[in-house]
C-alpha positions as CSV (number, residue, x, y, z in Angstrom):
1,M,31.8,-9.1,15.4
2,G,28.2,-8.0,15.8
3,E,25.0,-9.9,15.1
4,V,24.0,-10.4,11.5
5,V,20.7,-8.6,10.7
6,N,18.5,-9.2,7.7
7,L,17.7,-5.7,6.7
8,N,14.5,-6.7,4.7
9,R,13.1,-8.4,7.7
10,A,14.0,-5.5,10.0
11,R,12.4,-3.0,7.6
12,K,9.2,-5.1,7.3
13,T,9.0,-5.5,11.1
14,K,9.4,-1.8,11.6
15,A,6.6,-1.1,9.0
16,R,4.2,-3.5,10.7
17,M,4.9,-1.9,14.1
18,D,4.3,1.6,12.6
19,E,1.0,0.4,11.0
20,K,-0.2,-1.1,14.3
21,A,0.6,2.2,16.1
22,K,-1.3,4.2,13.5
23,A,-4.3,1.8,13.8
24,V,-4.4,2.2,17.6
25,A,-4.3,6.0,17.2
26,N,-7.2,5.9,14.6
27,R,-9.3,3.7,16.9
28,V,-8.8,6.1,19.7
29,A,-9.5,9.2,17.6
30,H,-12.4,7.9,15.5
31,G,-13.8,4.7,16.7
32,R,-16.6,3.5,18.8
33,T,-17.4,-0.2,18.8
34,R,-20.5,-1.4,16.9
35,V,-22.3,-2.1,20.2
36,E,-21.6,1.4,21.5
37,R,-23.0,2.9,18.2
38,E,-26.1,0.7,18.4
39,Q,-26.7,1.5,22.1
40,A,-26.4,5.2,21.4
41,E,-28.9,5.0,18.5
42,A,-31.4,3.0,20.6
43,E,-31.1,5.5,23.4
44,R,-31.7,8.4,20.9
45,K,-34.8,6.6,19.5
46,R,-36.1,5.9,23.0
47,L,-35.7,9.6,24.1
48,S,-37.3,10.8,20.8
49,K,-40.4,8.5,21.4
50,H,-40.6,9.7,25.0
51,L,-40.5,13.3,23.9
52,D,-43.1,12.8,21.2
53,G,-45.4,11.1,23.7
54,A,-45.3,14.2,25.9
55,K,-46.3,16.7,23.3
56,L,-49.4,18.6,23.7
57,D,-51.8,18.9,20.8
58,D,-52.9,22.3,19.6
């Protein structure tokens, strides 16, 4: 005879694994870490100030 399997436990385990796979895909598709977003924003501000400082007055 084969091994006895609790179908509820197997179903829930499969659902958890599917959710984890979906979360990984979403992180790859959409996500940057908070630090990366803050660094990009700081760099954008720094470049903007540098550009404004180089403007010639009319």
